[in-house]
Structures are given as C-alpha cells and as structure tokens.
One Martini backbone bead per residue (centre of mass of N, CA, C, O) as a GRO file, in nm:
protein
  331
    1UNK     BB    1 -15.545   0.405  -2.981
    2UNK     BB    2 -15.800   0.541  -3.122
    3UNK     BB    3 -16.007   0.837  -3.114
    4UNK     BB    4 -16.321   0.916  -3.128
    5UNK     BB    5 -16.491   1.209  -3.178
    6UNK     BB    6 -16.773   1.045  -3.203
    7UNK     BB    7 -17.095   0.913  -3.091
    8UNK     BB    8 -17.361   0.742  -3.065
    9UNK     BB    9 -17.590   0.584  -2.856
   10UNK     BB   10 -17.441   0.298  -2.957
   11UNK     BB   11 -17.118   0.370  -3.009
   12UNK     BB   12 -17.102   0.495  -3.310
   13UNK     BB   13 -16.910   0.549  -3.601
   14UNK     BB   14 -17.050   0.667  -3.911
   15UNK     BB   15 -17.033   0.544  -4.260
   16UNK     BB   16 -17.138   0.657  -4.593
   17UNK     BB   17 -17.147   0.524  -4.924
   18UNK     BB   18 -17.214   0.684  -5.238
   19UNK     BB   19 -17.290   0.505  -5.544
   20UNK     BB   20 -17.173   0.332  -5.836
   21UNK     BB   21 -17.117   0.106  -6.050
   22UNK     BB   22 -16.746   0.118  -6.100
   23UNK     BB   23 -16.612   0.303  -5.845
   24UNK     BB   24 -16.540   0.124  -5.571
   25UNK     BB   25 -16.702   0.129  -5.288
   26UNK     BB   26 -16.682  -0.155  -5.176
   27UNK     BB   27 -16.372  -0.163  -5.147
   28UNK     BB   28 -16.344   0.098  -4.984
   29UNK     BB   29 -16.498  -0.003  -4.734
   30UNK     BB   30 -16.307  -0.237  -4.663
   31UNK     BB   31 -16.044  -0.067  -4.637
   32UNK     BB   32 -16.148   0.129  -4.423
   33UNK     BB   33 -16.207  -0.084  -4.205
   34UNK     BB   34 -15.920  -0.200  -4.185
   35UNK     BB   35 -15.781   0.066  -4.094
   36UNK     BB   36 -15.946   0.077  -3.821
   37UNK     BB   37 -15.922  -0.213  -3.698
   38UNK     BB   38 -15.610  -0.268  -3.747
   39UNK     BB   39 -15.469   0.028  -3.737
   40UNK     BB   40 -15.664   0.151  -3.470
   41UNK     BB   41 -15.792  -0.055  -3.265
   42UNK     BB   42 -16.085  -0.123  -3.356
   43UNK     BB   43 -16.409  -0.166  -3.386
   44UNK     BB   44 -16.620  -0.328  -3.651
   45UNK     BB   45 -16.818  -0.274  -3.961
   46UNK     BB   46 -16.878  -0.409  -4.303
   47UNK     BB   47 -17.107  -0.318  -4.577
   48UNK     BB   48 -17.318  -0.382  -4.861
   49UNK     BB   49 -17.558  -0.228  -5.099
   50UNK     BB   50 -17.728  -0.390  -5.380
   51UNK     BB   51 -17.819  -0.492  -5.677
   52UNK     BB   52 -17.721  -0.504  -5.959
   53UNK     BB   53 -17.408  -0.610  -6.102
   54UNK     BB   54 -17.355  -0.298  -6.243
   55UNK     BB   55 -17.299  -0.042  -6.428
   56UNK     BB   56 -17.475   0.233  -6.260
   57UNK     BB   57 -17.566   0.111  -6.009
   58UNK     BB   58 -17.658   0.126  -5.697
   59UNK     BB   59 -17.435   0.204  -5.411
   60UNK     BB   60 -17.370   0.093  -5.071
   61UNK     BB   61 -17.159   0.179  -4.792
   62UNK     BB   62 -17.099   0.042  -4.457
   63UNK     BB   63 -16.950   0.199  -4.157
   64UNK     BB   64 -16.844   0.084  -3.830
   65UNK     BB   65 -16.725   0.240  -3.532
   66UNK     BB   66 -16.556   0.134  -3.222
   67UNK     BB   67 -16.472   0.055  -2.933
   68UNK     BB   68 -16.301  -0.169  -2.781
   69UNK     BB   69 -16.562  -0.408  -2.687
   70UNK     BB   70 -16.802  -0.326  -2.840
   71UNK     BB   71 -17.101  -0.422  -2.911
   72UNK     BB   72 -17.219  -0.580  -3.225
   73UNK     BB   73 -17.584  -0.561  -3.322
   74UNK     BB   74 -17.555  -0.381  -3.597
   75UNK     BB   75 -17.658  -0.434  -3.965
   76UNK     BB   76 -17.787  -0.186  -4.055
   77UNK     BB   77 -17.850   0.064  -4.230
   78UNK     BB   78 -17.728   0.386  -4.267
   79UNK     BB   79 -17.904   0.696  -4.184
   80UNK     BB   80 -17.702   0.855  -3.954
   81UNK     BB   81 -17.423   0.987  -4.033
   82UNK     BB   82 -17.110   1.146  -3.995
   83UNK     BB   83 -17.029   1.030  -4.287
   84UNK     BB   84 -17.028   1.122  -4.641
   85UNK     BB   85 -16.965   0.954  -4.957
   86UNK     BB   86 -16.976   1.101  -5.283
   87UNK     BB   87 -16.888   0.956  -5.595
   88UNK     BB   88 -17.141   1.117  -5.733
   89UNK     BB   89 -17.282   1.415  -5.780
   90UNK     BB   90 -17.573   1.329  -5.898
   91UNK     BB   91 -17.671   1.186  -5.627
   92UNK     BB   92 -17.785   1.444  -5.489
   93UNK     BB   93 -18.066   1.436  -5.640
   94UNK     BB   94 -18.135   1.152  -5.459
   95UNK     BB   95 -18.027   1.197  -5.150
   96UNK     BB   96 -17.726   1.119  -5.051
   97UNK     BB   97 -17.710   1.343  -4.796
   98UNK     BB   98 -17.909   1.219  -4.625
   99UNK     BB   99 -17.888   1.215  -4.256
  100UNK     BB  100 -17.677   1.385  -4.167
  101UNK     BB  101 -17.535   1.499  -3.907
  102UNK     BB  102 -17.496   1.750  -3.720
  103UNK     BB  103 -17.164   1.833  -3.803
  104UNK     BB  104 -17.102   1.680  -4.033
  105UNK     BB  105 -16.983   1.500  -4.333
  106UNK     BB  106 -16.955   1.595  -4.690
  107UNK     BB  107 -16.827   1.406  -4.957
  108UNK     BB  108 -16.752   1.526  -5.294
  109UNK     BB  109 -16.745   1.446  -5.632
  110UNK     BB  110 -16.603   1.750  -5.765
  111UNK     BB  111 -16.526   2.046  -5.968
  112UNK     BB  112 -16.651   2.218  -5.772
  113UNK     BB  113 -16.728   2.407  -5.528
  114UNK     BB  114 -16.834   2.388  -5.208
  115UNK     BB  115 -17.046   2.614  -5.228
  116UNK     BB  116 -17.199   2.515  -5.476
  117UNK     BB  117 -17.278   2.238  -5.365
  118UNK     BB  118 -17.422   2.332  -5.105
  119UNK     BB  119 -17.641   2.513  -5.237
  120UNK     BB  120 -17.772   2.305  -5.434
  121UNK     BB  121 -17.812   2.073  -5.194
  122UNK     BB  122 -17.876   2.204  -4.910
  123UNK     BB  123 -17.612   2.243  -4.726
  124UNK     BB  124 -17.642   2.259  -4.369
  125UNK     BB  125 -17.485   2.207  -4.067
  126UNK     BB  126 -17.206   2.134  -4.214
  127UNK     BB  127 -16.939   1.968  -4.371
  128UNK     BB  128 -16.788   2.050  -4.683
  129UNK     BB  129 -16.643   1.828  -4.923
  130UNK     BB  130 -16.413   1.861  -5.206
  131UNK     BB  131 -16.338   1.632  -5.489
  132UNK     BB  132 -16.157   1.563  -5.795
  133UNK     BB  133 -16.151   1.237  -5.855
  134UNK     BB  134 -16.181   1.199  -6.161
  135UNK     BB  135 -15.937   1.362  -6.255
  136UNK     BB  136 -15.722   1.211  -6.097
  137UNK     BB  137 -15.775   0.928  -6.218
  138UNK     BB  138 -15.720   1.007  -6.516
  139UNK     BB  139 -15.429   1.120  -6.479
  140UNK     BB  140 -15.332   0.834  -6.325
  141UNK     BB  141 -15.475   0.577  -6.420
  142UNK     BB  142 -15.722   0.520  -6.213
  143UNK     BB  143 -15.924   0.526  -5.928
  144UNK     BB  144 -16.172   0.688  -5.754
  145UNK     BB  145 -16.154   0.541  -5.472
  146UNK     BB  146 -15.867   0.637  -5.391
  147UNK     BB  147 -15.933   0.939  -5.370
  148UNK     BB  148 -16.169   0.914  -5.167
  149UNK     BB  149 -15.999   0.790  -4.942
  150UNK     BB  150 -15.823   1.035  -4.900
  151UNK     BB  151 -16.058   1.223  -4.816
  152UNK     BB  152 -16.159   1.051  -4.574
  153UNK     BB  153 -15.892   1.068  -4.410
  154UNK     BB  154 -15.899   1.375  -4.379
  155UNK     BB  155 -16.183   1.380  -4.223
  156UNK     BB  156 -16.060   1.126  -4.056
  157UNK     BB  157 -15.825   1.176  -3.811
  158UNK     BB  158 -15.811   0.871  -3.674
  159UNK     BB  159 -15.672   0.794  -3.937
  160UNK     BB  160 -15.399   0.624  -4.097
  161UNK     BB  161 -15.245   0.685  -4.398
  162UNK     BB  162 -15.000   0.490  -4.384
  163UNK     BB  163 -15.162   0.230  -4.345
  164UNK     BB  164 -15.326   0.251  -4.609
  165UNK     BB  165 -15.090   0.192  -4.801
  166UNK     BB  166 -15.066  -0.105  -4.709
  167UNK     BB  167 -15.351  -0.188  -4.793
  168UNK     BB  168 -15.321  -0.131  -5.092
  169UNK     BB  169 -15.083  -0.324  -5.143
  170UNK     BB  170 -15.237  -0.582  -5.045
  171UNK     BB  171 -15.499  -0.563  -5.227
  172UNK     BB  172 -15.331  -0.522  -5.520
  173UNK     BB  173 -15.061  -0.692  -5.539
  174UNK     BB  174 -15.156  -0.972  -5.655
  175UNK     BB  175 -15.329  -0.874  -5.918
  176UNK     BB  176 -15.211  -0.542  -5.926
  177UNK     BB  177 -14.897  -0.445  -5.905
  178UNK     BB  178 -14.890  -0.204  -6.123
  179UNK     BB  179 -15.114  -0.021  -5.940
  180UNK     BB  180 -14.996   0.069  -5.664
  181UNK     BB  181 -14.846   0.337  -5.714
  182UNK     BB  182 -15.090   0.487  -5.830
  183UNK     BB  183 -15.285   0.450  -5.590
  184UNK     BB  184 -15.112   0.603  -5.384
  185UNK     BB  185 -15.105   0.870  -5.539
  186UNK     BB  186 -15.412   0.915  -5.540
  187UNK     BB  187 -15.447   0.914  -5.235
  188UNK     BB  188 -15.263   1.161  -5.180
  189UNK     BB  189 -15.426   1.361  -5.353
  190UNK     BB  190 -15.693   1.329  -5.198
  191UNK     BB  191 -15.574   1.435  -4.927
  192UNK     BB  192 -15.473   1.731  -5.046
  193UNK     BB  193 -15.717   1.807  -5.279
  194UNK     BB  194 -15.906   1.941  -5.060
  195UNK     BB  195 -16.220   2.100  -4.981
  196UNK     BB  196 -16.323   2.300  -4.701
  197UNK     BB  197 -16.664   2.365  -4.557
  198UNK     BB  198 -16.845   2.552  -4.329
  199UNK     BB  199 -17.193   2.519  -4.270
  200UNK     BB  200 -17.433   2.689  -4.156
  201UNK     BB  201 -17.717   2.715  -4.015
  202UNK     BB  202 -18.031   2.736  -4.173
  203UNK     BB  203 -18.358   2.803  -4.267
  204UNK     BB  204 -18.350   2.618  -4.475
  205UNK     BB  205 -18.375   2.327  -4.598
  206UNK     BB  206 -18.192   2.034  -4.522
  207UNK     BB  207 -18.003   1.744  -4.596
  208UNK     BB  208 -17.959   1.669  -4.295
  209UNK     BB  209 -18.243   1.600  -4.330
  210UNK     BB  210 -18.483   1.360  -4.346
  211UNK     BB  211 -18.686   1.292  -4.586
  212UNK     BB  212 -18.995   1.241  -4.706
  213UNK     BB  213 -19.217   1.095  -4.876
  214UNK     BB  214 -19.420   1.221  -5.139
  215UNK     BB  215 -19.583   0.959  -5.073
  216UNK     BB  216 -19.915   0.868  -4.969
  217UNK     BB  217 -20.240   0.785  -4.884
  218UNK     BB  218 -20.351   1.065  -5.027
  219UNK     BB  219 -20.140   1.060  -5.317
  220UNK     BB  220 -20.140   0.793  -5.432
  221UNK     BB  221 -20.177   0.580  -5.659
  222UNK     BB  222 -20.395   0.377  -5.772
  223UNK     BB  223 -20.299   0.067  -5.654
  224UNK     BB  224 -19.988   0.140  -5.657
  225UNK     BB  225 -19.896   0.256  -5.913
  226UNK     BB  226 -19.638   0.264  -6.151
  227UNK     BB  227 -19.550   0.562  -6.328
  228UNK     BB  228 -19.225   0.480  -6.331
  229UNK     BB  229 -19.066   0.284  -6.496
  230UNK     BB  230 -18.767   0.074  -6.529
  231UNK     BB  231 -18.693   0.256  -6.788
  232UNK     BB  232 -18.475   0.422  -6.997
  233UNK     BB  233 -18.707   0.584  -7.149
  234UNK     BB  234 -18.789   0.731  -6.844
  235UNK     BB  235 -18.493   0.816  -6.775
  236UNK     BB  236 -18.238   0.973  -6.589
  237UNK     BB  237 -17.891   0.873  -6.652
  238UNK     BB  238 -17.676   1.076  -6.529
  239UNK     BB  239 -17.603   0.921  -6.263
  240UNK     BB  240 -17.446   0.678  -6.422
  241UNK     BB  241 -17.219   0.853  -6.478
  242UNK     BB  242 -16.840   0.834  -6.462
  243UNK     BB  243 -16.731   1.118  -6.637
  244UNK     BB  244 -16.822   1.022  -6.928
  245UNK     BB  245 -16.849   1.114  -7.284
  246UNK     BB  246 -16.991   1.148  -7.594
  247UNK     BB  247 -16.864   1.311  -7.874
  248UNK     BB  248 -17.008   1.496  -8.155
  249UNK     BB  249 -16.923   1.488  -8.517
  250UNK     BB  250 -17.110   1.562  -8.790
  251UNK     BB  251 -16.901   1.616  -9.028
  252UNK     BB  252 -16.783   1.295  -9.009
  253UNK     BB  253 -17.046   1.159  -9.056
  254UNK     BB  254 -17.193   0.850  -9.228
  255UNK     BB  255 -17.455   0.707  -9.119
  256UNK     BB  256 -17.415   0.386  -9.027
  257UNK     BB  257 -17.529   0.301  -8.720
  258UNK     BB  258 -17.326   0.162  -8.518
  259UNK     BB  259 -17.395   0.321  -8.261
  260UNK     BB  260 -17.696   0.237  -8.241
  261UNK     BB  261 -17.639  -0.068  -8.217
  262UNK     BB  262 -17.462  -0.038  -7.944
  263UNK     BB  263 -17.683   0.106  -7.802
  264UNK     BB  264 -17.885   0.040  -7.500
  265UNK     BB  265 -18.064   0.352  -7.490
  266UNK     BB  266 -18.156   0.524  -7.733
  267UNK     BB  267 -17.974   0.809  -7.788
  268UNK     BB  268 -18.020   0.836  -8.093
  269UNK     BB  269 -18.091   1.093  -8.338
  270UNK     BB  270 -18.318   1.085  -8.614
  271UNK     BB  271 -18.350   1.197  -8.968
  272UNK     BB  272 -18.523   1.248  -9.256
  273UNK     BB  273 -18.317   1.304  -9.552
  274UNK     BB  274 -18.175   1.439  -9.819
  275UNK     BB  275 -17.946   1.390 -10.039
  276UNK     BB  276 -17.758   1.491 -10.311
  277UNK     BB  277 -17.978   1.312 -10.496
  278UNK     BB  278 -18.266   1.314 -10.325
  279UNK     BB  279 -18.244   1.089 -10.132
  280UNK     BB  280 -18.374   0.921  -9.874
  281UNK     BB  281 -18.232   0.949  -9.537
  282UNK     BB  282 -18.073   0.876  -9.247
  283UNK     BB  283 -17.986   1.131  -9.002
  284UNK     BB  284 -17.766   1.227  -8.768
  285UNK     BB  285 -17.820   1.470  -8.503
  286UNK     BB  286 -17.764   1.316  -8.216
  287UNK     BB  287 -17.774   1.334  -7.853
  288UNK     BB  288 -17.958   1.199  -7.578
  289UNK     BB  289 -17.830   1.254  -7.264
  290UNK     BB  290 -18.051   1.153  -7.069
  291UNK     BB  291 -17.986   0.832  -7.170
  292UNK     BB  292 -17.683   0.857  -7.096
  293UNK     BB  293 -17.430   0.643  -6.919
  294UNK     BB  294 -17.127   0.626  -7.037
  295UNK     BB  295 -17.018   0.350  -7.186
  296UNK     BB  296 -16.885   0.393  -7.491
  297UNK     BB  297 -16.973   0.193  -7.724
  298UNK     BB  298 -16.994   0.397  -7.960
  299UNK     BB  299 -16.693   0.470  -7.981
  300UNK     BB  300 -16.597   0.180  -8.054
  301UNK     BB  301 -16.790   0.159  -8.320
  302UNK     BB  302 -16.673   0.396  -8.461
  303UNK     BB  303 -16.509   0.441  -8.787
  304UNK     BB  304 -16.458   0.790  -8.785
  305UNK     BB  305 -16.438   0.955  -8.511
  306UNK     BB  306 -16.719   1.110  -8.439
  307UNK     BB  307 -16.664   0.965  -8.172
  308UNK     BB  308 -16.566   1.077  -7.840
  309UNK     BB  309 -16.395   1.114  -7.563
  310UNK     BB  310 -16.514   1.283  -7.256
  311UNK     BB  311 -16.510   1.498  -7.004
  312UNK     BB  312 -16.743   1.591  -6.806
  313UNK     BB  313 -16.923   1.894  -6.811
  314UNK     BB  314 -17.079   2.148  -6.692
  315UNK     BB  315 -17.365   2.160  -6.911
  316UNK     BB  316 -17.311   1.993  -7.172
  317UNK     BB  317 -17.556   1.802  -7.200
  318UNK     BB  318 -17.776   2.025  -7.207
  319UNK     BB  319 -17.655   2.193  -7.453
  320UNK     BB  320 -17.624   1.906  -7.651
  321UNK     BB  321 -17.905   1.817  -7.659
  322UNK     BB  322 -18.101   1.583  -7.853
  323UNK     BB  323 -18.418   1.542  -7.907
  324UNK     BB  324 -18.668   1.357  -7.935
  325UNK     BB  325 -18.952   1.381  -8.098
  326UNK     BB  326 -19.023   1.157  -7.893
  327UNK     BB  327 -19.065   1.220  -7.563
  328UNK     BB  328 -19.064   0.991  -7.320
  329UNK     BB  329 -19.079   1.171  -7.053
  330UNK     BB  330 -19.359   1.325  -7.180
  331UNK     BB  331 -19.573   1.082  -7.234
   0.00000   0.00000   0.00000
C-alpha cells in the first residue's frame, strides 16, 4: 500500500486538473484515480465539472486520495489542492493555479521555463513543474493528456508509473489499439521531460492564495447587470486554443472568403480596396487572433493553402494580430 506524502484535515490528498474541452482532462482524471485506487491500494474518488461539452470550453477534474478505509463523504469541487495540473498555459490568466496549498505543486503545460511561468503567474511558496506536453503530443501524434499524466506521476511519487502503463493499455486497447504504443511513449516522455523548480515564499501576492472576487456589493454594476456578455465578439478566446493557430500568407490569397464563411468567430479582417482594374473589392487583411480559438476550420476551407496550421509560439498572435476597424472589445 502506498503512503500519501501528506493529507488535509479531512484525510485527503487532493489533485485538481484545469483544462479545456478537447485536451482529455476528464479521461486523465479517471485514469489517474484508477492508478491510485487499484494500483496503490488507496481509497479515493474522481469526478469532473464542465459546462457545454465542446472543444475549448472550461473543464476541471477533481481527484481525492486517502488511506484505505477512510470514509469519503465529500464530493465537492476541490478548492485547495496539493497538486494542480494546468493543461493549457493561458488558463493561468484566469486563476487556474489559485488555491494550491503552500508547498504544493503546480504542473503547467508550457514551452517556457519554470522560472518564467512562475514569475508571470505570481507562483511562490510552491513547487512549479513545467512540461511541453503540446510539443510532445504533436511529435508523437498522440494526446496532451498522456504527457500530462506522465508529469503528474513524476510529481506524485506515491503512484506507480508501471501500473499506469497497464491502465493506458486497458483504457485505449479496445477502441484505439493502434494508439496504445504511442500513448505509452508520450506518457514516458512526460515523466522524464519535466522541469521542476521550488519557488520560495515571496512578499508579493501569490497565486497560492485564493483571490477574492473583484466585484462586491459596493462596486458591482447596478441591478447585477452583466457588462461582458458571453459572446465571442467581446471575449479573448486565446485560452481556448489547444496549441495550434492558422498562419496567413497574404501573397497567395485570392480573397475568395471561404475562410470567413467557415470561421465561427468572425476572426477575419477585410478592407475595401481597388483591384488592378480600379474596381472596388473586399481584400483580406489578416486575422484578429484575439477571437481565434484555433479550430482550424479556415485552414480546411482554404483552396490555395494561404492558410496553414502552425504550432502557436509565444507572442506570435499578439505580433501578427490584425485588429478589426471596429474593435468589439473596446466598444
């Protein structure tokens, strides 16, 4: 029987996975729980919380482990976990690392260094782990969740990685037998290609502490009015991207607008300009990446390969963003 490194006052070691639809956090939570309950002879519980079941929507998976025989009477969402797995780096902007206990672990899917991630997200008083799970998944043609599971097993030393390989084979073997070998390889790379950094407690406010809502009874809008509707026209959808972006080559574009027809979020920016004969026509200027969630439907629709898939790089979207003349976010 495995020994838990620490437990809270209710006797639980708690893990929370922060993700978006399409990255496989729900399945990862179930497999992680099975590895602890069946493979390490612990008691536990696992469940997920999410809204609409679609790519890009927020997903949380909650896993509780405890010593065998401990009563489990708590199935509420985990607010103060020992370990947080952030499947998409941009989720840190919305407080994905909040609530982690002092001395806990925050594992982030990022191509940047652990120090860069920790400083930008204000993580101190905890261990920061960084893993480029998106790159590993693309190289191995598999899923991000398998790489993140490898990183989680590395940070949770009481779990047996060899047993997890059996869980992967059992979970994927029936429906996707051809993917088992790749998934195990991605898991192993996630286990080994992780960077760990202990951040000392600092003076400045840390994400280790749970922040309070910026709105209260003294400053909330009159009547509880929602000032930012749930419309993609007013949202920064960069959090919804799962690592890929459409790259635009204006030189080969024929302005057929098939990309704009396929785009569900009005990302393409047009301007009326004269053609070679002096006739006015709409010319594609570029992409407003603030509203792009990386679905890549435009790439599939483009007949001239003016749009291509690319792995999102830090700062690319901001540097190549073409704003709408009427900027919805500033209206």
